[in-house]
C-alpha positions as CSV (number, residue, x, y, z in Angstrom):
1,X,-51.5,88.0,65.0
2,X,-49.2,85.1,66.3
3,X,-45.8,84.3,64.8
4,X,-45.7,81.7,62.1
5,X,-44.8,78.3,63.3
6,X,-41.6,77.0,61.5
7,X,-41.4,73.4,60.7
8,X,-37.9,71.8,59.4
9,X,-38.8,68.7,57.5
10,X,-35.2,67.6,57.7
11,X,-35.3,67.8,61.6
12,X,-38.9,66.1,61.7
13,X,-37.9,63.2,59.5
14,X,-34.3,62.8,60.8
15,X,-32.4,63.0,57.5
16,X,-32.4,64.2,53.7
17,X,-34.9,61.7,52.4
18,X,-38.6,62.3,52.3
19,X,-39.7,58.8,51.1
20,X,-41.7,57.2,53.9
21,X,-45.3,57.8,54.4
22,X,-44.8,57.7,58.3
23,X,-42.3,60.5,58.0
24,X,-45.1,62.4,56.1
25,X,-47.4,61.5,58.9
26,X,-45.0,63.0,61.4
27,X,-44.7,66.2,59.4
28,X,-48.6,66.4,59.2
29,X,-48.8,65.8,62.8
30,X,-46.7,68.9,63.4
31,X,-48.7,71.0,61.1
32,X,-52.3,70.2,62.2
33,X,-52.3,71.7,65.7
34,X,-51.3,75.2,64.8
35,X,-53.5,75.1,61.7
36,X,-56.4,74.3,63.9
37,X,-55.5,77.4,65.8
38,X,-55.5,79.5,62.5
39,X,-51.8,80.0,62.6
40,X,-49.5,80.3,59.6
41,X,-47.2,77.4,59.1
42,X,-43.9,77.6,57.2
43,X,-42.5,74.3,56.1
44,X,-38.8,74.2,55.3
45,X,-37.3,71.7,53.0
46,X,-33.8,72.9,53.5
47,X,-31.4,70.1,53.4
48,X,-33.7,67.7,51.8
49,X,-32.5,65.8,48.7
50,X,-35.3,63.6,47.7
51,X,-39.1,63.9,48.0
52,X,-41.6,61.4,46.7
53,X,-45.4,61.9,46.0
54,X,-46.5,59.3,48.7
55,X,-44.6,61.4,51.4
56,X,-46.3,64.7,50.1
57,X,-49.7,63.0,50.2
58,X,-49.1,62.0,53.9
59,X,-47.5,65.3,54.9
60,X,-49.8,67.9,53.0
61,X,-52.3,66.1,51.1
62,X,-54.2,64.7,54.0
63,X,-54.5,68.0,55.5
64,X,-57.3,68.8,52.9
65,X,-59.4,65.9,54.4
66,X,-59.3,67.7,57.9
67,X,-59.2,71.4,56.9
68,X,-60.7,73.6,54.2
69,X,-58.9,74.3,51.1
70,X,-58.8,78.0,51.9
71,X,-57.1,77.2,55.3
72,X,-54.5,74.9,53.9
73,X,-53.8,77.1,50.9
74,X,-53.4,80.3,52.7
75,X,-51.8,79.3,56.0
76,X,-49.5,76.4,55.0
77,X,-46.4,77.7,53.1
78,X,-43.6,75.7,51.7
79,X,-39.9,77.0,51.2
80,X,-36.5,75.9,50.5
81,X,-37.5,73.2,48.1
82,X,-35.0,71.1,46.2
83,X,-35.0,71.5,42.5
84,X,-37.9,69.9,40.6
85,X,-40.0,69.5,43.6
86,X,-42.4,72.3,43.4
87,X,-44.4,70.7,40.5
88,X,-44.8,67.6,42.7
89,X,-46.1,69.5,45.6
90,X,-48.6,71.4,43.3
91,X,-49.6,68.1,41.8
92,X,-50.0,66.4,45.3
93,X,-52.2,69.4,46.4
94,X,-54.4,69.2,43.2
95,X,-55.0,65.5,43.7
96,X,-55.8,65.8,47.3
97,X,-58.2,68.7,46.7
98,X,-60.0,66.8,44.0
99,X,-60.1,63.5,46.2
100,X,-61.4,65.3,49.3
101,X,-64.1,67.1,47.4
102,X,-65.7,63.9,46.3
103,X,-63.8,61.0,48.0
104,X,-66.6,58.3,47.1
105,X,-66.2,59.3,43.5
106,X,-62.4,58.3,43.7
107,X,-63.2,55.1,45.7
108,X,-65.5,53.9,42.8
109,X,-63.7,55.1,39.8
110,X,-60.0,54.6,40.4
111,X,-60.1,51.0,41.3
112,X,-62.4,50.4,38.4
113,X,-59.7,52.0,36.1
114,X,-56.9,49.9,37.7
115,X,-58.9,46.6,37.2
116,X,-59.7,47.4,33.7
117,X,-55.9,48.3,33.0
118,X,-54.9,45.1,34.9
119,X,-57.3,42.7,32.9
120,X,-58.3,44.7,29.9
121,X,-61.9,44.3,30.9
122,X,-64.1,46.5,33.2
123,X,-65.1,45.0,36.5
124,X,-62.8,42.0,36.4
125,X,-59.8,41.4,38.8
126,X,-58.9,42.2,42.5
127,X,-60.2,45.3,43.9
128,X,-58.2,47.5,46.3
129,X,-59.9,47.9,49.7
130,X,-62.0,50.9,50.5
131,X,-60.0,54.0,51.6
132,X,-56.9,52.9,49.8
133,X,-56.3,56.3,47.9
134,X,-55.3,58.5,50.9
135,X,-54.6,55.9,53.5
136,X,-58.3,55.7,54.9
137,X,-59.6,52.4,56.2
């Protein structure tokens, strides 16, 4: 079996803050090729001071749209997490799994909820564009 691929998030994003989706995209772009080969990937958050859910959705969540849950769950391992980040990663994974199991349901339901919350009535207001939830078009 091949050696695991080690990815330093700090080196990939160039600093201690994981707040930009573009940085998350760069991390995901490093994860995807070895994942396609069935290799284990160890993602280190050593030296990271702040992580936000949008970054995690880009870096890890979108992997569930390209790979099976089993592949991502068994081959992508995170380590060296800053305090309090583990629950955010787990939440991001749960949302991504749910979304990619039935994306059209989310595309219909969440905008309707947001519109209702904004206006107090279902079906009124401005709808987000299709694919808004995980960066689709």
